[in-house]
C-alpha positions as CSV (number, residue, x, y, z in Angstrom):
1,X,-14.3,7.9,-21.4
2,X,-13.3,11.5,-22.4
3,X,-9.7,12.4,-23.1
4,X,-8.1,14.5,-20.4
5,X,-5.2,16.9,-20.9
6,X,-2.2,17.8,-18.7
7,X,-2.0,21.6,-18.2
8,X,1.4,22.9,-17.1
9,X,1.2,25.4,-14.2
10,X,3.5,28.3,-14.8
11,X,4.4,31.2,-12.5
12,X,6.7,33.5,-14.4
13,X,9.7,31.4,-15.3
14,X,8.8,28.7,-12.8
15,X,7.4,25.7,-14.4
16,X,5.6,23.4,-12.0
17,X,4.6,19.8,-12.1
18,X,1.8,19.2,-14.6
19,X,-1.7,18.5,-13.1
20,X,-4.5,16.7,-14.9
21,X,-7.7,18.6,-15.5
22,X,-10.4,17.7,-18.0
23,X,-9.6,18.6,-21.6
24,X,-13.0,20.2,-21.8
25,X,-12.0,22.8,-19.2
26,X,-8.4,23.4,-20.4
27,X,-9.4,26.5,-22.4
28,X,-11.5,28.0,-19.6
29,X,-8.6,28.7,-17.2
30,X,-8.6,32.3,-16.3
31,X,-5.8,34.4,-17.9
32,X,-2.7,34.4,-15.7
33,X,-4.2,31.8,-13.2
34,X,-1.7,29.3,-11.9
35,X,-3.7,27.5,-9.2
36,X,-4.1,23.7,-9.3
37,X,-7.1,22.5,-11.3
38,X,-8.2,26.1,-11.9
39,X,-11.0,26.4,-14.5
40,X,-13.9,28.8,-14.6
41,X,-16.4,26.2,-15.9
42,X,-15.4,23.6,-13.4
43,X,-16.0,26.1,-10.5
44,X,-19.3,27.2,-12.0
45,X,-20.6,23.8,-13.1
46,X,-24.1,23.2,-11.6
47,X,-24.7,20.1,-9.6
48,X,-21.1,18.9,-9.6
49,X,-19.8,16.2,-7.2
50,X,-19.8,16.7,-3.4
51,X,-16.3,16.4,-2.0
52,X,-15.8,15.4,1.6
53,X,-13.5,13.5,4.1
54,X,-10.3,14.9,2.6
55,X,-7.3,13.4,4.5
56,X,-3.6,13.9,3.9
57,X,-1.2,11.3,5.0
58,X,-3.8,9.7,7.3
59,X,-4.0,13.0,9.2
60,X,-0.4,12.9,10.2
61,X,2.2,15.6,9.5
62,X,4.3,14.9,6.4
63,X,8.0,14.8,7.4
64,X,10.5,14.5,4.6
65,X,14.2,13.8,4.9
66,X,16.7,14.1,2.0
67,X,15.2,11.4,-0.3
68,X,11.9,10.9,-2.0
69,X,8.8,10.8,0.2
70,X,5.4,9.5,-0.9
71,X,2.1,9.8,0.9
72,X,-1.6,9.6,0.0
73,X,-4.3,12.2,-0.2
74,X,-7.7,10.6,0.1
75,X,-11.2,12.0,-0.3
76,X,-14.8,10.9,-0.9
77,X,-16.7,12.2,-4.0
78,X,-20.5,11.8,-4.4
79,X,-22.8,12.6,-7.3
80,X,-26.2,11.1,-8.4
81,X,-24.6,10.3,-11.8
82,X,-21.6,8.6,-10.3
83,X,-17.9,9.7,-10.2
84,X,-15.7,9.5,-13.2
85,X,-12.5,11.2,-12.1
86,X,-10.7,12.8,-9.1
87,X,-7.4,14.3,-8.2
88,X,-5.7,16.2,-5.4
89,X,-2.4,18.1,-4.7
90,X,-0.7,20.2,-2.1
91,X,0.5,23.7,-3.1
92,X,2.1,26.9,-1.8
93,X,1.8,30.3,-3.2
94,X,3.1,33.9,-2.8
95,X,2.2,36.4,-0.1
96,X,-1.4,36.3,-1.1
97,X,-1.4,32.5,-2.0
98,X,-3.0,33.4,-5.3
99,X,-0.5,31.6,-7.5
100,X,0.9,28.1,-7.1
101,X,4.7,28.6,-6.8
102,X,5.3,25.1,-5.4
103,X,3.3,22.0,-6.1
104,X,3.3,18.4,-4.7
105,X,1.4,16.4,-7.3
106,X,0.7,12.8,-8.2
107,X,3.6,10.3,-8.2
108,X,2.3,8.3,-11.2
109,X,0.8,10.0,-14.2
110,X,0.1,6.7,-16.0
111,X,-2.8,5.5,-13.8
112,X,-5.1,8.6,-13.8
113,X,-8.3,6.7,-14.7
114,X,-7.9,4.4,-11.6
115,X,-7.5,7.0,-8.9
116,X,-11.1,6.7,-7.7
117,X,-12.7,3.4,-6.6
118,X,-16.4,2.9,-6.8
119,X,-18.2,2.4,-3.5
120,X,-21.7,2.4,-4.9
121,X,-23.6,4.0,-7.9
122,X,-23.2,7.5,-6.5
123,X,-20.0,7.4,-4.4
124,X,-16.3,6.9,-5.0
125,X,-13.2,7.0,-2.8
126,X,-10.3,8.7,-4.5
127,X,-6.7,8.0,-3.4
128,X,-3.8,10.0,-4.9
129,X,-0.2,9.0,-4.2
130,X,1.8,12.3,-3.9
131,X,5.5,12.7,-4.4
132,X,7.7,15.0,-2.4
133,X,11.3,15.0,-3.7
134,X,13.9,17.4,-2.2
135,X,16.4,16.1,-4.8
136,X,14.3,17.1,-7.8
137,X,16.1,19.7,-10.0
138,X,15.3,23.4,-9.5
139,X,13.1,25.1,-10.6
140,X,10.9,22.0,-11.0
141,X,12.1,20.8,-7.5
142,X,9.2,20.2,-5.1
143,X,10.9,20.9,-1.7
144,X,13.3,23.6,-0.5
145,X,13.9,24.9,3.0
146,X,11.9,28.1,2.4
147,X,8.8,26.0,1.7
148,X,8.7,23.9,4.9
149,X,5.5,24.5,6.8
150,X,1.8,24.8,5.9
151,X,0.6,23.9,2.4
152,X,-2.8,24.3,0.8
153,X,-4.9,21.3,-0.2
154,X,-6.5,21.4,-3.6
155,X,-9.0,18.8,-4.7
156,X,-11.0,18.2,-7.9
157,X,-13.7,15.7,-8.8
158,X,-15.8,15.1,-12.0
159,X,-19.0,13.2,-12.5
160,X,-19.9,11.1,-15.4
161,X,-21.7,14.0,-17.2
162,X,-18.4,16.0,-17.2
163,X,-19.4,18.4,-14.5
164,X,-16.5,19.2,-12.2
165,X,-16.1,20.5,-8.7
166,X,-12.9,22.1,-7.5
167,X,-11.7,23.5,-4.2
168,X,-8.3,25.1,-4.3
169,X,-8.2,25.6,-0.5
170,X,-10.1,22.8,1.0
171,X,-7.8,23.1,4.0
172,X,-4.1,23.1,4.9
173,X,-1.6,20.5,5.9
174,X,2.0,20.7,7.2
175,X,5.0,19.4,5.3
176,X,8.1,19.6,7.5
177,X,11.8,18.9,7.5
178,X,12.6,15.6,9.2
179,X,14.8,15.7,12.4
180,X,17.1,13.1,14.0
181,X,18.2,12.8,17.5
182,X,20.8,10.6,19.3
183,X,21.6,9.9,23.0
184,X,24.3,8.1,24.9
185,X,24.5,7.8,28.7
186,X,27.8,7.3,30.5
187,X,29.1,5.8,32.5
188,X,27.3,2.5,32.4
189,X,27.1,0.8,34.9
190,X,27.0,3.6,37.4
191,X,26.6,3.7,41.2
192,X,23.4,5.1,42.7
193,X,23.7,8.8,43.4
194,X,26.6,9.4,41.1
195,X,26.4,11.9,38.2
196,X,25.3,10.5,34.8
197,X,26.1,12.4,31.6
198,X,23.8,12.0,28.6
199,X,25.3,13.4,25.3
200,X,23.8,13.4,21.8
201,X,22.9,15.5,18.8
202,X,19.9,17.1,17.1
203,X,20.1,17.3,13.3
204,X,17.5,18.1,10.6
205,X,17.2,17.6,6.9
206,X,18.4,20.5,4.7
207,X,16.3,20.4,1.5
208,X,18.7,22.8,-0.2
209,X,21.9,20.7,0.3
210,X,20.2,17.3,0.6
211,X,22.1,16.6,3.8
212,X,21.4,16.5,7.5
213,X,23.0,19.3,9.5
214,X,23.2,20.3,13.2
215,X,20.1,22.1,14.5
216,X,21.3,24.9,16.8
217,X,19.5,26.7,19.6
218,X,16.7,24.3,20.1
219,X,15.1,23.2,23.3
220,X,15.6,19.5,23.8
221,X,14.2,17.4,26.7
222,X,16.2,14.8,28.6
223,X,13.7,12.1,29.6
224,X,14.0,9.0,31.8
225,X,12.0,5.8,32.0
226,X,12.5,3.5,35.0
227,X,13.1,-0.1,34.1
228,X,9.9,-2.1,34.1
229,X,7.6,0.9,33.4
230,X,6.3,2.6,30.3
231,X,6.2,6.2,31.4
232,X,8.8,8.7,30.3
233,X,9.5,11.6,32.7
234,X,11.3,14.8,31.7
235,X,14.4,15.3,33.8
236,X,15.5,18.7,32.4
237,X,15.5,20.8,29.3
238,X,18.7,21.9,27.5
239,X,19.6,23.7,24.3
240,X,21.5,22.4,21.3
241,X,24.8,24.2,20.6
242,X,26.0,25.7,17.4
243,X,26.7,22.3,15.9
244,X,23.5,20.7,17.2
245,X,25.2,18.9,20.1
246,X,23.2,18.4,23.3
247,X,24.4,17.3,26.8
248,X,22.8,17.0,30.2
249,X,23.7,15.6,33.6
250,X,21.5,13.9,36.2
251,X,21.9,11.8,39.4
252,X,21.5,8.1,38.8
253,X,18.7,6.6,40.9
254,X,17.7,3.2,39.5
255,X,18.0,1.0,36.4
256,X,16.3,2.7,33.5
257,X,16.7,4.3,30.1
258,X,17.4,7.9,28.9
259,X,16.5,9.7,25.7
260,X,16.5,13.2,24.1
261,X,13.2,14.5,22.7
262,X,12.6,17.5,20.4
263,X,9.0,18.8,20.1
264,X,9.2,20.2,16.6
265,X,8.2,23.5,15.1
266,X,6.1,24.8,12.2
267,X,8.9,23.8,9.8
268,X,10.5,20.8,11.5
269,X,9.1,17.5,12.7
270,X,9.3,16.2,16.2
271,X,11.7,13.4,17.1
272,X,12.9,11.2,20.0
273,X,16.2,9.5,20.1
274,X,16.6,5.8,20.7
275,X,16.5,4.9,24.4
276,X,19.9,4.2,26.0
277,X,19.6,1.8,29.0
278,X,21.8,2.3,32.1
279,X,22.4,-0.2,35.0
280,X,22.6,1.4,38.4
281,X,24.5,-0.5,41.1
């Protein structure tokens, strides 16, 4: 098996996580290029592997709190000669997305030769465990608030002849700041027809301070589920205050549970609080 090299991606003074590319291609990187797996010969290699079925986190949005988050990028690589190597990453660039200014790369650099599992003589399934760490030191840090949102997917595969296929923008995937919600209904028990107050909070992860903080000015739904049913019904929509606090009132009608639900945004994940059951007398 050929020796591979790690090539550090650099954008100005910003040194990003090293990404493995074949050593044979290391000198072919275009001058000034800082895209994952970028190499002129890999892009131009005739008859390189076919890459398909790329999936990030099983198709679900990646939501990260204030600690390390790992998830998988999977894809299928196929070539008549068989697959020797594959890798993938998420990256974000500048205004024109022509340089990787942030990179989420593999969590374990010690197992590179085992990222792809053979399905048959021509096909392999590659699984890359990716690390997102808001507590990593800057400038090497992976996550900060400004980079919550849509990331580019980069994939690379190489056949057993050394021909590589790369796609810097196979697609996109969202990496969002995690949110938390709470809800408490009072009084409990309560007489039918009386006013019930549900109070709680909406907070979200701050990747710059590594703490959760109140999420102000957001639309939050108060939902109700009658005891013995599985259906949640929206009672009303309220806004979180400057500290992320939410409060709503409603008339008690029957035994059931209440919760607050936030639908999320392009930078923040959706969340529902735990249900709080209320007895109506």
